[in-house]
N, CA, C and O atoms as a Maestro MAE file, in Angstrom:
{
 s_m_m2io_version
 :::
 2.0.0
}

f_m_ct {
 s_m_title
 :::
 protein
 m_atom[272] {
  # First column is atom index #
  i_m_mmod_type
  r_m_x_coord
  r_m_y_coord
  r_m_z_coord
  i_m_residue_number
  s_m_chain_name
  s_m_pdb_residue_name
  s_m_pdb_atom_name
  i_m_atomic_number
  :::
  1 25 21.157 -55.482 -34.276 1 A "UNK " " N  " 7
  2 3 22.475 -56.062 -34.215 1 A "UNK " " CA " 6
  3 2 23.539 -55.003 -34.469 1 A "UNK " " C  " 6
  4 15 23.318 -54.114 -35.292 1 A "UNK " " O  " 8
  5 25 24.616 -55.059 -33.834 2 A "UNK " " N  " 7
  6 3 25.736 -54.205 -34.063 2 A "UNK " " CA " 6
  7 2 26.484 -54.478 -35.318 2 A "UNK " " C  " 6
  8 15 26.636 -55.637 -35.705 2 A "UNK " " O  " 8
  9 25 26.965 -53.439 -35.980 3 A "UNK " " N  " 7
  10 3 27.681 -53.625 -37.263 3 A "UNK " " CA " 6
  11 2 29.004 -54.318 -36.785 3 A "UNK " " C  " 6
  12 15 29.391 -54.301 -35.616 3 A "UNK " " O  " 8
  13 25 29.629 -54.908 -37.789 4 A "UNK " " N  " 7
  14 3 30.951 -55.527 -37.449 4 A "UNK " " CA " 6
  15 2 32.005 -54.530 -36.887 4 A "UNK " " C  " 6
  16 15 32.760 -54.858 -35.972 4 A "UNK " " O  " 8
  17 25 32.028 -53.319 -37.461 5 A "UNK " " N  " 7
  18 3 32.971 -52.314 -36.981 5 A "UNK " " CA " 6
  19 2 32.631 -51.834 -35.553 5 A "UNK " " C  " 6
  20 15 33.521 -51.370 -34.841 5 A "UNK " " O  " 8
  21 25 31.431 -51.934 -35.152 6 A "UNK " " N  " 7
  22 3 30.997 -51.512 -33.734 6 A "UNK " " CA " 6
  23 2 31.353 -52.690 -32.809 6 A "UNK " " C  " 6
  24 15 31.858 -52.454 -31.711 6 A "UNK " " O  " 8
  25 25 31.103 -53.978 -33.222 7 A "UNK " " N  " 7
  26 3 31.307 -55.189 -32.417 7 A "UNK " " CA " 6
  27 2 32.860 -55.382 -32.240 7 A "UNK " " C  " 6
  28 15 33.296 -55.784 -31.162 7 A "UNK " " O  " 8
  29 25 33.627 -55.119 -33.208 8 A "UNK " " N  " 7
  30 3 35.079 -55.491 -33.147 8 A "UNK " " CA " 6
  31 2 35.861 -54.184 -33.690 8 A "UNK " " C  " 6
  32 15 36.505 -54.256 -34.736 8 A "UNK " " O  " 8
  33 25 35.794 -53.156 -33.048 9 A "UNK " " N  " 7
  34 3 36.427 -51.975 -33.543 9 A "UNK " " CA " 6
  35 2 37.935 -52.058 -33.658 9 A "UNK " " C  " 6
  36 15 38.505 -51.166 -34.287 9 A "UNK " " O  " 8
  37 25 38.603 -52.991 -33.140 10 A "UNK " " N  " 7
  38 3 39.994 -53.150 -33.075 10 A "UNK " " CA " 6
  39 2 40.419 -54.018 -34.350 10 A "UNK " " C  " 6
  40 15 41.612 -54.157 -34.622 10 A "UNK " " O  " 8
  41 25 39.434 -54.583 -35.106 11 A "UNK " " N  " 7
  42 3 39.899 -55.391 -36.318 11 A "UNK " " CA " 6
  43 2 39.583 -54.432 -37.526 11 A "UNK " " C  " 6
  44 15 38.445 -54.091 -37.851 11 A "UNK " " O  " 8
  45 25 40.764 -54.040 -38.152 12 A "UNK " " N  " 7
  46 3 40.547 -53.209 -39.312 12 A "UNK " " CA " 6
  47 2 39.833 -53.900 -40.504 12 A "UNK " " C  " 6
  48 15 39.984 -55.103 -40.719 12 A "UNK " " O  " 8
  49 25 39.081 -53.131 -41.242 13 A "UNK " " N  " 7
  50 3 38.381 -53.731 -42.448 13 A "UNK " " CA " 6
  51 2 39.395 -54.383 -43.348 13 A "UNK " " C  " 6
  52 15 40.528 -53.924 -43.492 13 A "UNK " " O  " 8
  53 25 38.919 -55.559 -44.001 14 A "UNK " " N  " 7
  54 3 39.791 -56.179 -44.940 14 A "UNK " " CA " 6
  55 2 40.910 -57.002 -44.474 14 A "UNK " " C  " 6
  56 15 41.620 -57.595 -45.285 14 A "UNK " " O  " 8
  57 25 41.118 -57.076 -43.127 15 A "UNK " " N  " 7
  58 3 42.241 -57.922 -42.561 15 A "UNK " " CA " 6
  59 2 41.811 -59.341 -42.227 15 A "UNK " " C  " 6
  60 15 40.632 -59.696 -42.238 15 A "UNK " " O  " 8
  61 25 42.804 -60.108 -41.940 16 A "UNK " " N  " 7
  62 3 42.649 -61.483 -41.690 16 A "UNK " " CA " 6
  63 2 41.773 -61.701 -40.416 16 A "UNK " " C  " 6
  64 15 41.267 -62.809 -40.233 16 A "UNK " " O  " 8
  65 25 41.590 -60.751 -39.588 17 A "UNK " " N  " 7
  66 3 40.755 -60.907 -38.371 17 A "UNK " " CA " 6
  67 2 39.356 -61.143 -38.745 17 A "UNK " " C  " 6
  68 15 38.627 -61.705 -37.928 17 A "UNK " " O  " 8
  69 25 38.898 -60.779 -39.885 18 A "UNK " " N  " 7
  70 3 37.591 -61.037 -40.401 18 A "UNK " " CA " 6
  71 2 37.413 -62.324 -41.132 18 A "UNK " " C  " 6
  72 15 36.287 -62.704 -41.457 18 A "UNK " " O  " 8
  73 25 38.517 -63.025 -41.408 19 A "UNK " " N  " 7
  74 3 38.492 -64.311 -42.001 19 A "UNK " " CA " 6
  75 2 38.742 -65.530 -41.160 19 A "UNK " " C  " 6
  76 15 38.781 -66.678 -41.604 19 A "UNK " " O  " 8
  77 25 38.903 -65.187 -39.937 20 A "UNK " " N  " 7
  78 3 39.160 -66.290 -38.993 20 A "UNK " " CA " 6
  79 2 38.825 -65.852 -37.478 20 A "UNK " " C  " 6
  80 15 38.852 -64.675 -37.118 20 A "UNK " " O  " 8
  81 25 38.533 -66.846 -36.700 21 A "UNK " " N  " 7
  82 3 38.188 -66.471 -35.227 21 A "UNK " " CA " 6
  83 2 36.976 -65.757 -35.028 21 A "UNK " " C  " 6
  84 15 36.048 -65.904 -35.823 21 A "UNK " " O  " 8
  85 25 36.880 -64.935 -33.966 22 A "UNK " " N  " 7
  86 3 35.667 -64.289 -33.567 22 A "UNK " " CA " 6
  87 2 35.243 -63.238 -34.500 22 A "UNK " " C  " 6
  88 15 34.046 -62.952 -34.551 22 A "UNK " " O  " 8
  89 25 36.152 -62.593 -35.293 23 A "UNK " " N  " 7
  90 3 35.778 -61.695 -36.341 23 A "UNK " " CA " 6
  91 2 34.994 -62.278 -37.496 23 A "UNK " " C  " 6
  92 15 34.040 -61.690 -38.005 23 A "UNK " " O  " 8
  93 25 35.456 -63.507 -37.902 24 A "UNK " " N  " 7
  94 3 34.852 -64.277 -38.968 24 A "UNK " " CA " 6
  95 2 33.465 -64.710 -38.526 24 A "UNK " " C  " 6
  96 15 32.498 -64.549 -39.271 24 A "UNK " " O  " 8
  97 25 33.357 -65.265 -37.306 25 A "UNK " " N  " 7
  98 3 32.049 -65.690 -36.750 25 A "UNK " " CA " 6
  99 2 31.125 -64.592 -36.729 25 A "UNK " " C  " 6
  100 15 29.985 -64.740 -37.169 25 A "UNK " " O  " 8
  101 25 31.556 -63.413 -36.216 26 A "UNK " " N  " 7
  102 3 30.574 -62.302 -36.123 26 A "UNK " " CA " 6
  103 2 30.202 -61.741 -37.544 26 A "UNK " " C  " 6
  104 15 29.048 -61.395 -37.797 26 A "UNK " " O  " 8
  105 25 31.240 -61.663 -38.476 27 A "UNK " " N  " 7
  106 3 30.893 -61.197 -39.758 27 A "UNK " " CA " 6
  107 2 29.852 -62.048 -40.428 27 A "UNK " " C  " 6
  108 15 28.902 -61.540 -41.023 27 A "UNK " " O  " 8
  109 25 30.034 -63.341 -40.329 28 A "UNK " " N  " 7
  110 3 29.099 -64.294 -40.927 28 A "UNK " " CA " 6
  111 2 27.671 -64.237 -40.236 28 A "UNK " " C  " 6
  112 15 26.654 -64.469 -40.890 28 A "UNK " " O  " 8
  113 25 27.639 -63.937 -38.963 29 A "UNK " " N  " 7
  114 3 26.368 -63.845 -38.276 29 A "UNK " " CA " 6
  115 2 25.607 -62.576 -38.715 29 A "UNK " " C  " 6
  116 15 24.398 -62.599 -38.947 29 A "UNK " " O  " 8
  117 25 26.372 -61.462 -38.818 30 A "UNK " " N  " 7
  118 3 25.882 -60.107 -39.257 30 A "UNK " " CA " 6
  119 2 25.433 -60.267 -40.807 30 A "UNK " " C  " 6
  120 15 24.389 -59.736 -41.186 30 A "UNK " " O  " 8
  121 25 26.179 -60.950 -41.616 31 A "UNK " " N  " 7
  122 3 25.828 -61.110 -43.062 31 A "UNK " " CA " 6
  123 2 24.500 -61.874 -43.104 31 A "UNK " " C  " 6
  124 15 23.577 -61.422 -43.782 31 A "UNK " " O  " 8
  125 25 24.366 -62.972 -42.433 32 A "UNK " " N  " 7
  126 3 23.109 -63.744 -42.392 32 A "UNK " " CA " 6
  127 2 21.941 -62.873 -41.972 32 A "UNK " " C  " 6
  128 15 20.892 -62.860 -42.616 32 A "UNK " " O  " 8
  129 25 22.129 -62.173 -40.922 33 A "UNK " " N  " 7
  130 3 21.100 -61.316 -40.294 33 A "UNK " " CA " 6
  131 2 20.674 -60.195 -41.261 33 A "UNK " " C  " 6
  132 15 19.488 -60.018 -41.540 33 A "UNK " " O  " 8
  133 25 21.645 -59.461 -41.754 34 A "UNK " " N  " 7
  134 3 21.309 -58.358 -42.677 34 A "UNK " " CA " 6
  135 2 20.660 -58.932 -43.937 34 A "UNK " " C  " 6
  136 15 19.752 -58.282 -44.454 34 A "UNK " " O  " 8
  137 25 21.027 -60.038 -44.449 35 A "UNK " " N  " 7
  138 3 20.489 -60.668 -45.654 35 A "UNK " " CA " 6
  139 2 18.990 -60.966 -45.397 35 A "UNK " " C  " 6
  140 15 18.186 -60.859 -46.323 35 A "UNK " " O  " 8
  141 25 18.620 -61.318 -44.217 36 A "UNK " " N  " 7
  142 3 17.272 -61.546 -43.952 36 A "UNK " " CA " 6
  143 2 16.302 -60.418 -43.705 36 A "UNK " " C  " 6
  144 15 15.087 -60.595 -43.612 36 A "UNK " " O  " 8
  145 25 16.892 -59.269 -43.607 37 A "UNK " " N  " 7
  146 3 15.941 -58.059 -43.412 37 A "UNK " " CA " 6
  147 2 15.331 -57.695 -44.732 37 A "UNK " " C  " 6
  148 15 15.892 -57.941 -45.800 37 A "UNK " " O  " 8
  149 25 14.153 -57.096 -44.628 38 A "UNK " " N  " 7
  150 3 13.381 -56.567 -45.790 38 A "UNK " " CA " 6
  151 2 14.265 -55.505 -46.446 38 A "UNK " " C  " 6
  152 15 15.231 -55.039 -45.841 38 A "UNK " " O  " 8
  153 25 13.954 -55.145 -47.614 39 A "UNK " " N  " 7
  154 3 14.729 -54.111 -48.284 39 A "UNK " " CA " 6
  155 2 14.475 -52.775 -47.623 39 A "UNK " " C  " 6
  156 15 15.384 -51.945 -47.628 39 A "UNK " " O  " 8
  157 25 13.271 -52.487 -47.033 40 A "UNK " " N  " 7
  158 3 13.065 -51.253 -46.363 40 A "UNK " " CA " 6
  159 2 13.833 -51.208 -44.991 40 A "UNK " " C  " 6
  160 15 14.315 -50.149 -44.589 40 A "UNK " " O  " 8
  161 25 13.932 -52.339 -44.306 41 A "UNK " " N  " 7
  162 3 14.777 -52.447 -43.098 41 A "UNK " " CA " 6
  163 2 16.258 -52.358 -43.315 41 A "UNK " " C  " 6
  164 15 16.978 -51.797 -42.489 41 A "UNK " " O  " 8
  165 25 16.744 -52.924 -44.456 42 A "UNK " " N  " 7
  166 3 18.155 -52.795 -44.822 42 A "UNK " " CA " 6
  167 2 18.459 -51.325 -45.106 42 A "UNK " " C  " 6
  168 15 19.490 -50.801 -44.684 42 A "UNK " " O  " 8
  169 25 17.592 -50.699 -45.793 43 A "UNK " " N  " 7
  170 3 17.810 -49.255 -46.142 43 A "UNK " " CA " 6
  171 2 17.840 -48.451 -44.744 43 A "UNK " " C  " 6
  172 15 18.769 -47.669 -44.543 43 A "UNK " " O  " 8
  173 25 16.920 -48.622 -43.862 44 A "UNK " " N  " 7
  174 3 16.795 -47.867 -42.653 44 A "UNK " " CA " 6
  175 2 18.088 -48.114 -41.810 44 A "UNK " " C  " 6
  176 15 18.703 -47.185 -41.287 44 A "UNK " " O  " 8
  177 25 18.454 -49.389 -41.714 45 A "UNK " " N  " 7
  178 3 19.623 -49.832 -40.872 45 A "UNK " " CA " 6
  179 2 20.867 -49.198 -41.483 45 A "UNK " " C  " 6
  180 15 21.695 -48.678 -40.735 45 A "UNK " " O  " 8
  181 25 21.037 -49.215 -42.774 46 A "UNK " " N  " 7
  182 3 22.272 -48.666 -43.359 46 A "UNK " " CA " 6
  183 2 22.359 -47.098 -43.228 46 A "UNK " " C  " 6
  184 15 23.436 -46.509 -43.139 46 A "UNK " " O  " 8
  185 25 21.240 -46.529 -43.225 47 A "UNK " " N  " 7
  186 3 21.258 -45.058 -43.067 47 A "UNK " " CA " 6
  187 2 21.538 -44.686 -41.630 47 A "UNK " " C  " 6
  188 15 22.203 -43.687 -41.356 47 A "UNK " " O  " 8
  189 25 21.015 -45.513 -40.683 48 A "UNK " " N  " 7
  190 3 21.286 -45.289 -39.227 48 A "UNK " " CA " 6
  191 2 22.665 -45.705 -38.841 48 A "UNK " " C  " 6
  192 15 23.139 -45.268 -37.792 48 A "UNK " " O  " 8
  193 25 23.356 -46.522 -39.610 49 A "UNK " " N  " 7
  194 3 24.700 -47.028 -39.261 49 A "UNK " " CA " 6
  195 2 25.627 -46.833 -40.565 49 A "UNK " " C  " 6
  196 15 25.943 -47.840 -41.200 49 A "UNK " " O  " 8
  197 25 26.036 -45.659 -40.947 50 A "UNK " " N  " 7
  198 3 26.810 -45.483 -42.033 50 A "UNK " " CA " 6
  199 2 28.191 -46.048 -41.787 50 A "UNK " " C  " 6
  200 15 28.772 -45.943 -40.707 50 A "UNK " " O  " 8
  201 25 28.692 -46.666 -42.878 51 A "UNK " " N  " 7
  202 3 29.979 -47.371 -42.722 51 A "UNK " " CA " 6
  203 2 31.084 -46.421 -42.714 51 A "UNK " " C  " 6
  204 15 31.087 -45.427 -43.439 51 A "UNK " " O  " 8
  205 25 32.116 -46.742 -41.823 52 A "UNK " " N  " 7
  206 3 33.383 -45.998 -41.806 52 A "UNK " " CA " 6
  207 2 34.276 -46.376 -43.086 52 A "UNK " " C  " 6
  208 15 33.943 -47.288 -43.843 52 A "UNK " " O  " 8
  209 25 35.383 -45.645 -43.263 53 A "UNK " " N  " 7
  210 3 36.310 -45.905 -44.382 53 A "UNK " " CA " 6
  211 2 36.656 -47.444 -44.307 53 A "UNK " " C  " 6
  212 15 36.858 -48.009 -43.232 53 A "UNK " " O  " 8
  213 25 36.706 -48.061 -45.494 54 A "UNK " " N  " 7
  214 3 37.042 -49.369 -45.576 54 A "UNK " " CA " 6
  215 2 35.901 -50.370 -45.551 54 A "UNK " " C  " 6
  216 15 36.052 -51.516 -45.976 54 A "UNK " " O  " 8
  217 25 34.757 -49.924 -45.045 55 A "UNK " " N  " 7
  218 3 33.605 -50.651 -45.018 55 A "UNK " " CA " 6
  219 2 32.427 -50.229 -46.033 55 A "UNK " " C  " 6
  220 15 31.313 -50.754 -46.011 55 A "UNK " " O  " 8
  221 25 32.798 -49.262 -46.880 56 A "UNK " " N  " 7
  222 3 31.807 -48.565 -47.652 56 A "UNK " " CA " 6
  223 2 30.974 -49.392 -48.599 56 A "UNK " " C  " 6
  224 15 29.910 -48.943 -49.025 56 A "UNK " " O  " 8
  225 25 31.431 -50.621 -48.952 57 A "UNK " " N  " 7
  226 3 30.678 -51.506 -49.797 57 A "UNK " " CA " 6
  227 2 29.963 -52.707 -49.141 57 A "UNK " " C  " 6
  228 15 29.417 -53.571 -49.827 57 A "UNK " " O  " 8
  229 25 29.982 -52.735 -47.823 58 A "UNK " " N  " 7
  230 3 29.445 -53.979 -47.031 58 A "UNK " " CA " 6
  231 2 28.019 -54.098 -47.359 58 A "UNK " " C  " 6
  232 15 27.584 -55.162 -47.800 58 A "UNK " " O  " 8
  233 25 27.218 -53.019 -47.163 59 A "UNK " " N  " 7
  234 3 25.790 -53.280 -47.364 59 A "UNK " " CA " 6
  235 2 25.418 -53.607 -48.792 59 A "UNK " " C  " 6
  236 15 24.537 -54.439 -49.008 59 A "UNK " " O  " 8
  237 25 26.071 -52.967 -49.815 60 A "UNK " " N  " 7
  238 3 25.813 -53.257 -51.160 60 A "UNK " " CA " 6
  239 2 26.245 -54.676 -51.476 60 A "UNK " " C  " 6
  240 15 25.536 -55.363 -52.211 60 A "UNK " " O  " 8
  241 25 27.402 -55.166 -50.948 61 A "UNK " " N  " 7
  242 3 27.731 -56.510 -51.207 61 A "UNK " " CA " 6
  243 2 26.751 -57.488 -50.665 61 A "UNK " " C  " 6
  244 15 26.460 -58.489 -51.320 61 A "UNK " " O  " 8
  245 25 26.219 -57.242 -49.480 62 A "UNK " " N  " 7
  246 3 25.259 -58.245 -48.859 62 A "UNK " " CA " 6
  247 2 23.941 -58.152 -49.655 62 A "UNK " " C  " 6
  248 15 23.285 -59.177 -49.840 62 A "UNK " " O  " 8
  249 25 23.538 -56.980 -50.126 63 A "UNK " " N  " 7
  250 3 22.293 -56.814 -50.842 63 A "UNK " " CA " 6
  251 2 22.409 -57.594 -52.264 63 A "UNK " " C  " 6
  252 15 21.473 -58.225 -52.756 63 A "UNK " " O  " 8
  253 25 23.624 -57.466 -52.818 64 A "UNK " " N  " 7
  254 3 23.858 -58.086 -54.184 64 A "UNK " " CA " 6
  255 2 24.039 -59.621 -54.158 64 A "UNK " " C  " 6
  256 15 23.733 -60.356 -55.096 64 A "UNK " " O  " 8
  257 25 24.599 -60.046 -52.920 65 A "UNK " " N  " 7
  258 3 24.983 -61.435 -52.674 65 A "UNK " " CA " 6
  259 2 24.468 -61.924 -51.356 65 A "UNK " " C  " 6
  260 15 25.241 -62.221 -50.445 65 A "UNK " " O  " 8
  261 25 23.153 -62.011 -51.246 66 A "UNK " " N  " 7
  262 3 22.577 -62.380 -49.893 66 A "UNK " " CA " 6
  263 2 22.936 -63.730 -49.495 66 A "UNK " " C  " 6
  264 15 23.127 -64.594 -50.351 66 A "UNK " " O  " 8
  265 25 23.046 -63.981 -48.181 67 A "UNK " " N  " 7
  266 3 23.292 -65.299 -47.589 67 A "UNK " " CA " 6
  267 2 22.240 -66.327 -48.050 67 A "UNK " " C  " 6
  268 15 21.044 -66.042 -48.000 67 A "UNK " " O  " 8
  269 25 22.652 -67.454 -48.474 68 A "UNK " " N  " 7
  270 3 21.655 -68.484 -48.944 68 A "UNK " " CA " 6
  271 2 21.833 -69.708 -48.179 68 A "UNK " " C  " 6
  272 15 21.118 -70.685 -48.402 68 A "UNK " " O  " 8
  :::
 }
 m_bond[271] {
  # First column is bond index #
  i_m_from
  i_m_to
  i_m_order
  :::
  1 1 2 1
  2 2 3 1
  3 3 4 2
  4 3 5 1
  5 5 6 1
  6 6 7 1
  7 7 8 2
  8 7 9 1
  9 9 10 1
  10 10 11 1
  11 11 12 2
  12 11 13 1
  13 13 14 1
  14 14 15 1
  15 15 16 2
  16 15 17 1
  17 17 18 1
  18 18 19 1
  19 19 20 2
  20 19 21 1
  21 21 22 1
  22 22 23 1
  23 23 24 2
  24 23 25 1
  25 25 26 1
  26 26 27 1
  27 27 28 2
  28 27 29 1
  29 29 30 1
  30 30 31 1
  31 31 32 2
  32 31 33 1
  33 33 34 1
  34 34 35 1
  35 35 36 2
  36 35 37 1
  37 37 38 1
  38 38 39 1
  39 39 40 2
  40 39 41 1
  41 41 42 1
  42 42 43 1
  43 43 44 2
  44 43 45 1
  45 45 46 1
  46 46 47 1
  47 47 48 2
  48 47 49 1
  49 49 50 1
  50 50 51 1
  51 51 52 2
  52 51 53 1
  53 53 54 1
  54 54 55 1
  55 55 56 2
  56 55 57 1
  57 57 58 1
  58 58 59 1
  59 59 60 2
  60 59 61 1
  61 61 62 1
  62 62 63 1
  63 63 64 2
  64 63 65 1
  65 65 66 1
  66 66 67 1
  67 67 68 2
  68 67 69 1
  69 69 70 1
  70 70 71 1
  71 71 72 2
  72 71 73 1
  73 73 74 1
  74 74 75 1
  75 75 76 2
  76 75 77 1
  77 77 78 1
  78 78 79 1
  79 79 80 2
  80 79 81 1
  81 81 82 1
  82 82 83 1
  83 83 84 2
  84 83 85 1
  85 85 86 1
  86 86 87 1
  87 87 88 2
  88 87 89 1
  89 89 90 1
  90 90 91 1
  91 91 92 2
  92 91 93 1
  93 93 94 1
  94 94 95 1
  95 95 96 2
  96 95 97 1
  97 97 98 1
  98 98 99 1
  99 99 100 2
  100 99 101 1
  101 101 102 1
  102 102 103 1
  103 103 104 2
  104 103 105 1
  105 105 106 1
  106 106 107 1
  107 107 108 2
  108 107 109 1
  109 109 110 1
  110 110 111 1
  111 111 112 2
  112 111 113 1
  113 113 114 1
  114 114 115 1
  115 115 116 2
  116 115 117 1
  117 117 118 1
  118 118 119 1
  119 119 120 2
  120 119 121 1
  121 121 122 1
  122 122 123 1
  123 123 124 2
  124 123 125 1
  125 125 126 1
  126 126 127 1
  127 127 128 2
  128 127 129 1
  129 129 130 1
  130 130 131 1
  131 131 132 2
  132 131 133 1
  133 133 134 1
  134 134 135 1
  135 135 136 2
  136 135 137 1
  137 137 138 1
  138 138 139 1
  139 139 140 2
  140 139 141 1
  141 141 142 1
  142 142 143 1
  143 143 144 2
  144 143 145 1
  145 145 146 1
  146 146 147 1
  147 147 148 2
  148 147 149 1
  149 149 150 1
  150 150 151 1
  151 151 152 2
  152 151 153 1
  153 153 154 1
  154 154 155 1
  155 155 156 2
  156 155 157 1
  157 157 158 1
  158 158 159 1
  159 159 160 2
  160 159 161 1
  161 161 162 1
  162 162 163 1
  163 163 164 2
  164 163 165 1
  165 165 166 1
  166 166 167 1
  167 167 168 2
  168 167 169 1
  169 169 170 1
  170 170 171 1
  171 171 172 2
  172 171 173 1
  173 173 174 1
  174 174 175 1
  175 175 176 2
  176 175 177 1
  177 177 178 1
  178 178 179 1
  179 179 180 2
  180 179 181 1
  181 181 182 1
  182 182 183 1
  183 183 184 2
  184 183 185 1
  185 185 186 1
  186 186 187 1
  187 187 188 2
  188 187 189 1
  189 189 190 1
  190 190 191 1
  191 191 192 2
  192 191 193 1
  193 193 194 1
  194 194 195 1
  195 195 196 2
  196 195 197 1
  197 197 198 1
  198 198 199 1
  199 199 200 2
  200 199 201 1
  201 201 202 1
  202 202 203 1
  203 203 204 2
  204 203 205 1
  205 205 206 1
  206 206 207 1
  207 207 208 2
  208 207 209 1
  209 209 210 1
  210 210 211 1
  211 211 212 2
  212 211 213 1
  213 213 214 1
  214 214 215 1
  215 215 216 2
  216 215 217 1
  217 217 218 1
  218 218 219 1
  219 219 220 2
  220 219 221 1
  221 221 222 1
  222 222 223 1
  223 223 224 2
  224 223 225 1
  225 225 226 1
  226 226 227 1
  227 227 228 2
  228 227 229 1
  229 229 230 1
  230 230 231 1
  231 231 232 2
  232 231 233 1
  233 233 234 1
  234 234 235 1
  235 235 236 2
  236 235 237 1
  237 237 238 1
  238 238 239 1
  239 239 240 2
  240 239 241 1
  241 241 242 1
  242 242 243 1
  243 243 244 2
  244 243 245 1
  245 245 246 1
  246 246 247 1
  247 247 248 2
  248 247 249 1
  249 249 250 1
  250 250 251 1
  251 251 252 2
  252 251 253 1
  253 253 254 1
  254 254 255 1
  255 255 256 2
  256 255 257 1
  257 257 258 1
  258 258 259 1
  259 259 260 2
  260 259 261 1
  261 261 262 1
  262 262 263 1
  263 263 264 2
  264 263 265 1
  265 265 266 1
  266 266 267 1
  267 267 268 2
  268 267 269 1
  269 269 270 1
  270 270 271 1
  271 271 272 2
  :::
 }
}
């Protein structure tokens, strides 16, 4: 699955675009998907897709607070 910043490169991190509309829908889909990966797969994915500025805590946030 593409990272949020790859899927919607024109929506800056932390903006309202991630809290409504297509950005919110994709962010939630990504959050659920990443939460369901094993720890090893999460680590491999995060290494293969390093976050740009503004997204540096996304993976850690999902790992600490997985989708339930």
